[in-house]
C-alpha positions as CSV (number, residue, x, y, z in Angstrom):
1,X,46.7,63.7,79.8
2,X,49.9,62.6,78.2
3,X,50.2,59.3,80.0
4,X,46.6,58.1,80.4
5,X,45.0,59.6,77.3
6,X,48.1,59.5,75.0
7,X,47.3,63.1,74.1
8,X,49.8,65.9,74.1
9,X,48.9,68.4,76.8
10,X,49.2,71.3,74.2
11,X,46.4,69.6,72.2
12,X,44.2,69.5,75.2
13,X,45.0,73.2,76.1
14,X,44.1,74.3,72.5
15,X,40.7,72.6,72.5
16,X,37.4,74.3,73.3
17,X,36.1,73.9,76.8
18,X,33.5,71.3,75.7
19,X,36.1,69.2,74.2
20,X,38.3,69.5,77.2
21,X,35.4,68.3,79.4
22,X,34.9,65.3,77.0
23,X,38.6,64.4,77.5
24,X,38.4,64.8,81.2
25,X,35.2,62.6,81.3
26,X,37.1,59.9,79.4
27,X,39.9,60.1,81.9
28,X,37.5,59.9,84.9
29,X,36.1,56.7,83.4
30,X,39.5,55.2,83.0
31,X,40.8,56.0,86.5
32,X,41.9,54.5,88.7
33,X,44.4,53.2,86.3
34,X,45.8,50.8,88.9
35,X,42.7,48.6,88.4
36,X,43.8,48.1,84.8
37,X,47.5,47.4,85.5
38,X,47.3,43.6,84.9
39,X,45.4,44.1,81.7
40,X,48.0,46.6,80.4
41,X,50.7,44.1,81.2
42,X,48.9,41.4,79.4
43,X,48.4,43.6,76.3
44,X,52.2,44.4,76.3
45,X,53.1,40.7,76.6
46,X,50.6,39.3,74.0
47,X,50.7,42.0,71.3
48,X,54.0,41.1,69.8
49,X,53.0,37.5,69.4
50,X,49.7,38.1,67.5
51,X,50.0,36.9,63.9
52,X,49.2,39.3,61.1
53,X,45.5,39.4,60.2
54,X,44.6,38.7,56.6
55,X,43.2,42.2,56.2
56,X,42.8,41.7,52.4
57,X,40.2,39.0,53.2
58,X,37.9,41.2,55.3
59,X,34.6,42.1,53.7
60,X,33.1,44.4,56.3
61,X,32.7,48.1,56.1
62,X,35.6,49.7,57.9
63,X,36.3,53.2,59.1
64,X,39.6,54.0,60.8
65,X,40.3,57.3,62.5
66,X,43.6,58.4,64.1
67,X,45.9,61.3,64.8
68,X,49.5,61.5,63.9
69,X,50.4,62.7,67.4
70,X,48.6,59.9,69.1
71,X,51.1,58.9,71.8
72,X,50.0,55.3,71.6
73,X,51.3,55.3,68.0
74,X,48.1,54.1,66.3
75,X,48.4,56.3,63.2
76,X,50.7,54.1,61.1
77,X,48.9,51.0,62.1
78,X,45.5,52.5,61.3
79,X,46.6,53.8,58.0
80,X,48.1,50.4,57.1
81,X,44.9,48.6,58.2
82,X,42.7,50.9,56.0
83,X,45.0,50.5,53.0
84,X,44.7,46.7,53.2
85,X,41.0,46.2,53.9
86,X,39.1,46.5,50.6
87,X,36.9,49.6,50.6
88,X,38.1,50.8,54.0
89,X,38.2,54.6,54.7
90,X,41.0,56.2,56.7
91,X,40.5,59.6,58.3
92,X,43.8,61.0,59.7
93,X,44.4,64.2,61.6
94,X,47.8,65.7,62.2
95,X,47.1,66.6,65.9
96,X,44.9,66.1,68.9
97,X,46.2,62.8,70.3
98,X,44.5,59.5,71.0
99,X,41.2,60.9,72.1
100,X,41.1,63.4,69.2
101,X,40.4,66.2,71.6
102,X,39.1,69.1,69.5
103,X,37.9,66.9,66.7
104,X,34.8,65.6,68.5
105,X,32.3,67.2,66.0
106,X,34.3,66.0,63.0
107,X,34.6,62.5,64.3
108,X,30.9,62.3,65.1
109,X,30.1,63.6,61.6
110,X,32.4,60.9,60.1
111,X,30.7,58.2,62.2
112,X,27.2,59.4,61.3
113,X,28.1,59.4,57.6
114,X,29.6,55.9,57.9
115,X,26.6,54.5,59.7
116,X,24.2,56.2,57.3
117,X,25.8,54.3,54.4
118,X,26.7,51.1,56.2
119,X,24.5,50.8,59.3
120,X,21.1,52.0,58.2
121,X,21.3,55.1,60.5
122,X,20.6,58.6,59.2
123,X,23.3,61.3,59.9
């Protein structure tokens, strides 16, 4: 849970059974991780050399969702991104890791609202 899904085990243990099943299904779809090893190495090598995007120039609807305890460390970057894209919305949770285990209903609701406004889909 901690290594593959970047989610603290305590967050997983506190989640309802349905959310635990969702997290386990995500893990089953990721494994075997060995088949992704080369891609992970490429990501680690390339990421530091990517120039900063001109976020202020973006004009697309943007929703960013993250948790502070995401073990991949996406929270600060997500918050920064949303702050710099005009009109972007940031939804931050304090816990529940990278897969937001336990926030599934909340995340689906946020996505439905976002798509209802920006994607022509009703919530």
